Structures are given as structure tokens and as C-alpha cells.
C-alpha positions as CSV (number, residue, x, y, z in Angstrom):
1,M,0.2,-0.1,0.0
2,G,1.1,3.5,-1.0
3,A,1.4,6.2,1.8
4,A,-1.6,8.5,1.4
5,G,-1.1,11.9,0.7
6,E,-2.8,15.2,1.5
7,L,-5.9,15.5,-0.6
8,V,-6.2,18.8,-2.8
9,E,-8.1,20.1,-5.6
10,V,-6.5,22.0,-8.3
11,P,-8.4,24.8,-10.0
12,L,-8.7,24.7,-14.1
13,A,-9.3,27.5,-16.7
14,D,-12.6,26.0,-17.5
15,G,-14.0,26.0,-13.9
16,A,-13.6,22.5,-13.2
17,R,-11.3,20.9,-10.3
18,L,-8.5,18.3,-10.6
19,R,-8.2,16.2,-7.8
20,A,-4.4,15.4,-6.6
21,E,-2.5,14.5,-3.6
22,Y,0.4,16.3,-1.9
23,F,3.0,14.8,-0.4
24,A,5.0,17.2,1.7
25,A,8.8,17.0,1.8
26,S,11.4,16.3,4.6
27,G,13.9,18.9,5.4
28,S,13.9,22.7,5.6
29,A,12.0,25.0,3.3
30,P,11.9,26.2,1.0
31,H,11.4,23.0,-1.1
32,P,11.9,22.1,-4.9
33,G,9.0,20.4,-6.3
34,V,7.9,17.4,-8.5
35,V,4.5,16.9,-10.5
36,V,4.3,12.9,-10.3
37,L,2.0,12.0,-13.5
38,H,0.4,8.5,-13.5
39,E,0.6,5.7,-16.0
40,S,-2.8,4.4,-17.7
41,F,-4.0,2.7,-14.5
42,G,-4.8,6.2,-12.8
43,L,-3.5,7.7,-9.2
44,N,-3.2,4.3,-7.7
45,D,-0.9,3.1,-4.5
46,D,2.0,2.7,-6.6
47,I,2.2,6.4,-7.9
48,R,1.6,7.2,-4.2
49,R,4.4,5.3,-3.3
50,I,6.8,6.9,-5.7
51,A,5.6,10.2,-5.0
52,A,6.2,9.6,-1.5
53,R,9.6,8.5,-2.3
54,F,10.3,12.0,-3.9
55,A,9.2,13.4,-0.9
56,E,11.4,11.5,1.1
57,A,14.3,12.8,-1.0
58,G,13.5,16.5,-0.3
59,Y,11.2,17.0,-3.3
60,A,7.7,18.2,-2.3
61,A,5.4,16.0,-4.7
62,L,2.0,16.6,-6.2
63,A,0.2,13.9,-8.1
64,P,-2.8,14.6,-9.7
65,S,-5.6,12.2,-11.0
66,L,-5.6,13.4,-14.8
67,Y,-9.0,11.5,-15.2
68,S,-10.8,13.3,-12.6
69,H,-11.3,16.4,-15.4
70,G,-14.6,15.1,-15.9
71,R,-16.2,11.6,-15.9
72,R,-13.6,9.0,-15.4
73,I,-14.5,6.9,-18.2
74,V,-14.9,9.6,-20.7
75,C,-11.7,11.0,-19.6
76,L,-9.9,8.2,-19.7
77,S,-10.9,7.3,-23.4
78,R,-9.9,10.9,-24.2
79,V,-6.5,10.9,-22.4
80,M,-6.0,7.5,-24.5
81,V,-6.9,9.1,-27.7
82,D,-5.2,12.1,-26.8
83,M,-1.9,10.5,-26.4
84,T,-2.0,8.2,-29.6
85,S,-3.3,11.4,-32.0
86,G,-0.6,13.7,-30.5
87,S,-3.1,16.4,-29.4
88,M,-2.1,16.8,-25.7
89,G,-3.4,20.4,-25.3
90,R,-6.0,19.9,-22.6
91,E,-3.8,17.4,-20.9
92,V,-0.8,19.8,-20.7
93,A,-3.0,22.5,-19.5
94,D,-3.7,20.7,-16.5
95,I,-0.5,19.5,-15.8
96,H,0.6,22.8,-15.8
97,A,-2.2,24.1,-13.5
98,V,-1.1,21.4,-10.8
99,R,2.3,22.9,-11.6
100,E,1.2,26.4,-10.6
101,A,-0.7,24.9,-7.6
102,L,2.6,23.3,-6.3
103,A,4.4,26.5,-6.7
104,A,1.9,28.8,-5.1
105,R,2.6,26.7,-1.9
106,E,4.1,28.7,0.8
107,E,6.8,26.1,1.5
108,I,7.7,25.7,-2.2
109,D,10.4,27.2,-4.4
110,G,8.4,28.0,-7.4
111,D,11.5,28.3,-10.0
112,R,12.9,24.6,-8.8
113,I,9.9,22.2,-10.1
114,A,10.4,19.0,-12.1
115,V,7.9,16.7,-13.7
116,A,8.0,13.0,-13.6
117,G,6.0,10.6,-15.7
118,F,5.3,6.8,-16.1
119,C,4.2,5.4,-19.6
120,Q,1.2,7.6,-20.6
121,G,2.3,10.0,-17.8
122,G,5.8,9.9,-19.2
123,G,4.4,11.1,-22.5
124,F,2.8,13.6,-21.1
125,A,5.6,14.9,-19.1
126,L,7.7,15.1,-22.1
127,I,5.1,17.3,-23.9
128,A,4.7,19.2,-20.6
129,G,8.1,20.2,-20.6
130,T,8.4,21.9,-23.7
131,R,6.4,24.6,-22.2
132,P,8.0,26.9,-19.8
133,G,7.8,26.3,-15.9
134,F,9.5,22.8,-15.5
135,S,13.3,23.0,-14.6
136,A,13.8,19.1,-15.6
137,A,11.5,16.2,-16.9
138,A,11.8,12.3,-15.9
139,V,10.6,10.6,-18.9
140,N,9.9,7.1,-17.9
141,Y,9.2,4.6,-20.6
142,G,6.9,7.2,-22.4
143,A,6.0,8.2,-26.0
144,V,8.3,10.3,-28.3
145,P,6.8,12.2,-31.1
146,S,8.3,11.8,-34.3
147,K,8.7,15.5,-35.1
148,R,12.2,16.6,-33.5
149,S,10.5,20.2,-33.7
150,T,8.0,19.3,-31.3
151,L,10.8,19.2,-28.5
152,E,12.8,22.4,-29.7
153,S,12.0,24.1,-26.2
154,V,11.8,21.1,-23.8
155,C,13.5,21.3,-20.3
156,P,16.5,19.0,-19.6
157,V,15.3,15.4,-19.7
158,V,16.2,12.2,-18.0
159,A,14.7,8.7,-19.4
160,G,14.9,5.3,-18.6
161,Y,13.7,2.5,-21.1
162,G,13.5,-1.1,-21.1
163,A,14.8,-3.1,-23.9
164,R,12.6,-5.7,-23.4
165,D,9.2,-3.2,-23.6
166,R,7.4,-4.1,-26.7
167,L,5.4,-0.9,-26.0
168,F,8.0,1.8,-25.5
169,G,11.2,0.4,-25.8
170,R,14.5,0.7,-28.0
171,A,12.6,2.7,-30.8
172,M,11.8,5.2,-28.4
173,A,14.8,5.3,-26.4
174,E,17.1,5.8,-29.6
175,R,14.4,8.7,-30.9
176,L,14.6,10.4,-27.4
177,E,18.3,10.3,-27.8
178,D,18.5,11.5,-31.4
179,H,16.1,14.1,-31.0
180,L,17.6,15.7,-27.8
181,S,21.4,15.6,-29.1
182,A,20.2,17.2,-32.3
183,L,18.5,20.1,-30.7
184,G,21.2,20.3,-27.9
185,I,18.9,19.9,-24.9
186,P,20.9,18.5,-21.8
187,H,20.0,15.1,-21.3
188,D,20.6,11.4,-20.1
189,V,18.9,8.7,-21.6
190,K,19.4,4.9,-21.0
191,E,18.1,1.6,-22.1
192,Y,18.0,-1.3,-19.5
193,P,18.9,-4.4,-21.1
194,R,17.1,-6.2,-18.6
195,A,13.8,-4.4,-18.0
196,G,10.7,-4.3,-19.5
197,H,7.7,-1.8,-19.6
198,S,6.6,-0.6,-16.2
199,F,9.8,-1.6,-14.7
200,L,9.9,0.7,-11.9
201,E,6.3,0.3,-10.8
202,Q,5.1,-2.1,-8.3
203,F,1.8,-2.5,-8.9
204,P,0.0,-5.5,-7.9
205,V,-0.8,-8.0,-10.8
206,G,-2.5,-11.1,-9.1
207,P,-3.3,-13.7,-11.6
208,L,-2.0,-11.5,-14.7
209,A,1.5,-11.9,-13.5
210,P,2.5,-14.3,-16.3
211,V,0.7,-12.5,-18.9
212,L,2.6,-9.6,-17.9
213,R,5.9,-11.3,-17.9
214,V,5.5,-12.7,-21.3
215,A,4.1,-9.2,-22.5
216,G,7.6,-7.8,-21.0
217,L,6.1,-5.6,-18.3
218,G,7.0,-5.1,-14.7
219,Y,9.3,-4.5,-12.0
220,E,13.0,-5.0,-12.4
221,A,14.8,-4.0,-9.2
222,A,18.2,-3.4,-10.6
223,S,17.2,-1.4,-13.1
224,A,14.5,0.6,-11.3
225,D,17.7,1.0,-8.6
226,D,19.7,2.8,-11.2
227,A,16.8,4.6,-12.7
228,W,16.2,6.3,-9.6
229,R,19.7,7.1,-9.1
230,R,19.8,8.8,-12.3
231,I,16.5,11.0,-11.5
232,R,18.1,12.1,-8.4
233,A,21.3,12.9,-9.5
234,F,19.7,14.9,-12.7
235,F,16.9,16.6,-10.6
236,D,19.4,17.7,-8.0
237,E,21.8,19.1,-10.7
238,H,19.2,21.3,-12.9
239,L,17.2,22.1,-10.0
240,A,20.0,23.1,-8.0
241,V,19.9,20.8,-5.0
242,G,22.6,19.6,-3.0
243,G,23.7,17.6,-0.1
244,R,20.4,15.4,0.5
245,P,21.2,12.1,1.7
246,E,20.1,9.0,-0.8
247,T,16.9,7.2,-0.1
248,A,16.4,3.5,-0.1
């Protein structure tokens, strides 16, 4: 079970409100922050675990439920369609509204905020990072646009992909590396030979475990540990954070 965060509501431009959970950072304020974006399963206990881990590392974390902008089934369908079509304007606007809500908190340094996403959220994190406001983006097995120009204004990017990932594996890792290198964007993109899709996540799978293994999905401890180390180091560098103890 993931640790529960403080329930908050983020006001949106159309008058709606997005549900989110806030995880207070350890240490003395002002804190850097990170917006944590879920995969297609939504804001679940494992995303809460990940957000809490950021908080333990000194980054106040705000994890929105991207499906709470309207009725969940409709929103889930729309988010998936937007991801596959490359039209993510509403979701990116929602993510930046979450960033603004995090930056407005008294204990947060609004100039030091990153975004981290997983699968679907990884693709959103990459595109959200092309708009001003984020100092760095962690793109974990997320989709990468085919047009290099889409990423011209993206913030520094750290990314991890699994070589056994049949959804967003080697092709996306190579594409992202090529785009960012050509554009001169600071980055750290790594492919993990033993990992598949969702290798950072520990969601319960029950009787579906054998199916997921065949499909190349699931947690891979060594790869996950290295990815966390790289994310922490990259965020510390680009958000000017230093001297924080490593967490398990």
C-alpha cells in the first residue's frame, strides 16, 4: 500500500477542479517540487509510493488524477486518444495548472519544479516540459513524438526505457536520444537490457503476472534502482539541490 497524501483540488481554467494528492517534503523549506504523472492505471497506490519517495528525498510532490477532469470513463478514453493522436493540449494545460498549484504553496520554491511521468504520464511529462515552468523532466518509458521540432523548447530530460519493452522500448529510447542530441538539450537517456515496460512500478498483478511477464511488463529491481539514482542526480543538478541523503 502506498502512503496517502493530503487531498487537494486544483482549479482549472474551465472552472473544473482536478483531484490531486500532496506529499510534503522532508527537511527545511523552501523545497523544490515535482509533479508526478500516473500511467494508464490512474492515481493508484504505487504512484503514491513513488510520490512519497520523492518527498523523502526532499522534493515536495503533487500527484494529480488526470482522469478527474470530468467523468472518469470519458476522461480515460479522451486521454488515451489524445496520447495516440499527439493532441494533448488539455492534458498539458491540466499538468501546468498542477505545477502552478504546487508553486503557490508557501513552503515551495516555485522556480525549482520538475515533472516525472510513467508510461502515459512519461509522454505527458515530455510534452509538458516544452512549455516554460519545469526545470527538468523524468520521462520513464513514455512515448516520444516523431517530429523533432516538437521538442525544440523542452527542458532538460532524464529518461529510462527497457530493452524488453514491447510498447515503448528501444525505438523510443533511440528516437529521444537522437532528438535531444540534435537539439542540444541537456539529457540522460538510458536503455536497460533486463527491463521491460513499467520496470519502476510495483503495482499488484495477481493472476495476470504470467501474462505480464510474457508481454515484457513489470518491476525490475536493479534497473529501477539505477533509474532512481539517475533521476535524483539529474534533478539535483538541474534544480540546484545538493547535500541531500540518498533514500532506499
